[in-house]
C-alpha positions as CSV (number, residue, x, y, z in Angstrom):
1,M,6.9,-2.4,1.7
2,E,5.7,1.2,1.4
3,I,3.2,2.9,-0.9
4,V,4.8,6.3,-1.2
5,V,2.7,9.4,-2.0
6,S,4.3,12.8,-2.7
7,R,3.4,15.9,-4.7
8,E,6.5,15.6,-6.8
9,T,6.2,12.1,-8.2
10,P,3.5,9.5,-9.1
11,V,2.6,7.0,-6.3
12,Q,5.4,4.5,-6.0
13,L,6.0,1.2,-4.3
14,Q,9.3,1.1,-2.3
15,A,10.9,-1.9,-0.7
16,P,8.7,-4.3,-2.6
17,D,10.5,-7.3,-1.1
18,A,9.9,-6.2,2.5
19,F,6.9,-8.5,3.1
20,D,7.2,-8.0,6.9
21,R,6.0,-4.4,6.8
22,F,3.3,-2.5,5.0
23,S,2.4,1.2,5.1
24,V,1.3,4.2,3.1
25,V,4.0,6.9,3.4
26,V,2.7,10.4,2.8
27,G,5.1,13.3,2.1
28,S,4.6,16.8,3.2
29,G,2.3,18.9,1.2
30,V,0.0,16.1,0.1
31,G,-2.7,17.0,2.7
32,P,-6.3,16.8,1.7
33,D,-5.4,15.5,-1.8
34,L,-4.4,12.1,-0.3
35,Q,-7.6,10.3,-1.3
36,Q,-7.4,11.7,-4.8
37,A,-3.7,10.7,-5.1
38,L,-4.6,7.2,-4.0
39,E,-7.5,6.8,-6.4
40,G,-7.6,3.2,-7.7
41,I,-4.8,2.3,-5.2
42,A,-6.4,2.6,-1.8
43,R,-9.2,4.2,0.2
44,I,-8.6,6.2,3.4
45,E,-10.1,5.3,6.7
46,G,-10.2,8.0,9.4
47,G,-6.9,9.6,8.3
48,T,-4.8,7.0,10.1
49,H,-5.2,3.9,7.9
50,A,-5.7,3.1,4.3
51,W,-7.2,0.0,2.7
52,V,-4.9,-0.9,-0.2
53,F,-6.1,-2.9,-3.2
54,P,-3.8,-6.0,-3.7
55,Q,-4.1,-5.6,-7.5
56,A,-2.7,-2.1,-7.2
57,V,0.3,-3.4,-5.2
58,R,0.9,-6.0,-7.9
59,R,0.7,-3.3,-10.6
60,L,3.1,-1.0,-8.7
61,A,5.5,-3.8,-8.1
62,A,5.7,-4.6,-11.8
63,R,6.6,-8.2,-11.0
64,A,3.7,-10.1,-12.7
65,T,6.0,-12.9,-13.9
66,D,8.2,-13.1,-10.7
67,K,7.0,-16.3,-9.1
68,A,9.1,-15.8,-5.9
69,W,7.7,-12.3,-5.4
70,N,4.1,-13.4,-6.1
71,D,4.5,-16.2,-3.6
72,G,5.9,-13.8,-1.0
73,F,3.0,-11.4,-1.6
74,D,0.5,-14.1,-1.3
75,A,2.0,-15.2,2.0
76,M,1.8,-11.6,3.2
77,L,-1.9,-11.5,2.3
78,A,-2.5,-14.8,4.2
79,F,-0.7,-13.4,7.2
80,A,-2.8,-10.2,7.0
81,A,-6.0,-12.3,6.7
82,D,-5.0,-14.2,9.9
83,R,-4.7,-10.9,11.7
84,G,-8.0,-9.5,10.4
85,W,-6.2,-6.9,8.3
86,L,-8.1,-7.8,5.0
87,A,-11.4,-6.2,4.1
88,S,-14.2,-8.2,2.6
89,D,-13.1,-6.9,-0.9
90,G,-9.5,-8.1,-0.3
91,A,-8.0,-4.7,0.5
92,I,-5.1,-4.7,2.9
93,R,-5.1,-2.5,6.0
94,A,-2.1,-0.2,6.2
95,H,-1.0,2.5,8.6
96,I,-0.6,6.0,7.1
97,D,2.8,7.4,8.0
98,V,3.2,11.1,7.4
99,R,6.8,12.2,6.9
100,E,7.9,15.8,6.7
101,G,10.6,16.9,4.3
């Protein structure tokens, strides 16, 4: 699962069924506008990680009525909690992966 940020398109969720991976992918040219681009979706931590709000992931996935997807996402959240990757507000820790091109 990847939260994709680029200058050309709105923030998107790609590979929404890949519950075994989670990152914020930043395209070239986003630069210092990253926090602004992620407003309401995530907050940046030190430039290498983001804390992504679960409700934003659910909104981007557009699968509110998909029980299987919601069960998978809930299991992903439980796994993240076991590893210490959830903040006190429920945000999920994600690596920021900058990709050129």
